[in-house]
N, C-alpha and C positions, 0 to 999 in steps of 0.2 A: 504494500500500500504506500503510495506516495503522499507528499504533502507540499504545500506552498507556504513559504515564509517570507516576510519582509525583514530587512536588516538595515541598520544605519551604515554610512560609508566605511567606518572602520571595523564593522562586524561585532562591536561590543554589545549591541542591543538587538534583539530579534522579536518578531511578533508572528504568531501562527495565524494563517489565513484560512486554509481548507485542508482537510485530510483526504485527498483524492489524487489519482494518477494524472498529473498535468500533461496534456498532449501539445498544448500550444498557448502562447501569450502573444496577443496582437494589439498594438496601440491603436486606438480609434480616435477619430476627430472629436473635438469637444472635451479634451482632458478625461478620456475614459479608456479603460483597458478591458479587452476581451480575454477571458481565460477559458480554455477548453479542457475538459477532463474526460477520461474514458476507462472502461473496464472491457477489454477486448477478450479476455479469457473466459468471460461469463457467457452462458448460453441462455437467452440471447444477449449479445453484447449491447452496451448502452453507454451513453455519455451525458455530460451536462455542459451547459453554456452559462457563463457568469459574465456580467458586466460590472466592473468596479470603477470607482472614481480613481483618478490618477493619485497615487500616494503622495502625501505631504509629510515628510519624515516617516514615522511609523503609523500615521493615520490614513486609513483607507475605508471607503464605504461601499457596501454591496448595493448596487442600483437595480439589478435585474438578474434573475436566474430562471432556467427552465431545463427540463430533462429533454434530451434529444432522442430521436427514434433509433439511433444506432451510435456506434462509437465514432467520434470525429477522427477522420483519417488524414485530411489535408485541407488547407485553406489558402486563399489568395486575397490580398487587399486590392480593391479597385480604385481608380483615380478619384472617384467621388467620396472616398472614405468608407464605403460599405465593404463587407467581406463576403465572399462566397465560400461556403463550407460544405465539404462532401463527407457524409457519414457512410457507413457500410450499406445504408438503405436508400439514401436520397441526397439531393442537393438542396441546401438552404441558403437564403440571403439574409445577411445580418446588417442592420443599419447601425448608426452610432448610438442608438438608444436601446433597441431590442430586436430580436429576430422576428420573422413572420411566424404566425401561429401554425401554419402548415408549410410543408416543404415546397420549394419551387418545382421540383421534379422528383418523382419516386421511381426507383429502379426496379427491374424485375427481381423476384425473390432470389434467383440463383446468383445474383451479383454479390450477395454478402460473402461468398467464398472467394471473390476476386480481389478483395482488399484494396480499394482505391488508395493510391499513395502520392498522387500529385494532381494539381489542377492549374489550368491556365485559362484566362479569359481574354478574348480579342476585343478590340474596340467595337466591332460590329455585333457583339453580343454572343458570338459563338464561343462555346466552352469546351475545352478538351480535358478529359479526366484519365490519367494514367492508372492502369490496374495491373494486376499480376500477369495476366495473359493478353490484355487488350488495351486499346485506347478507345474511349468512348467520346464521340463528338456529339455535342448537343447544339442544335441549330435552332434559334428562336423562330417561332411561327405564331400565328394569331391565337392559338389555343395553348401555347406553352413551348415545348421543345420537341424537335424530331431527333430520334436516336439513330446514330450510325456507328456500328462497331467496326473499327479499323483493324484489319488483319494483314499479316504479311502476304505477299503474292503467292507464296507456297501453300497458303491455307485460305482458299477462297470462301469457305464457310466453316462453321463449327457446329457441334452438337454437344449436348450435356451428357456426361457420364454420371448418372444419378448415384451409382454405386460408389464411385470415388469422389463425388461432389466436386467434379472438375469439368473443364471444357476440353474437347479434343477436336483437332482438325478433321474435317469430313471431306472425303474425295467427292468429286462431282459425279 
């Protein structure tokens, strides 16, 4: 079990903040800090999102917290100060004050075994999410996002191996 602590510059004083496995800390606009925590070994995995005030000395205030639908795996800060966060189950958008109550985009159930590990957003709104075996491209459309699973040329399509909880290349 991890923890998050604050300390003064010389380390002589400390203050406990949370007792959770911290996966990321992202500064937000407006003197706020996003803290992401996760329990990946649990079934099902889950995580939390916290927004704290910017610490002044050892003083920090919790402004917002919520439980996420999966463990936070990767995030990226956008030019407007918002953050895109990918969990094992979905894509979330986080503003400087709080996240949306529902995910921006929910992934198919089998994606939880693909463990997203990176995310990039282009200025046109296209989002790329790196996963264990694939790259997922989400392209904005009027109803949300279109999914494109980017595969190597040697693997034109894939199928799920339910027994192994894995994806395998499928011949044409």
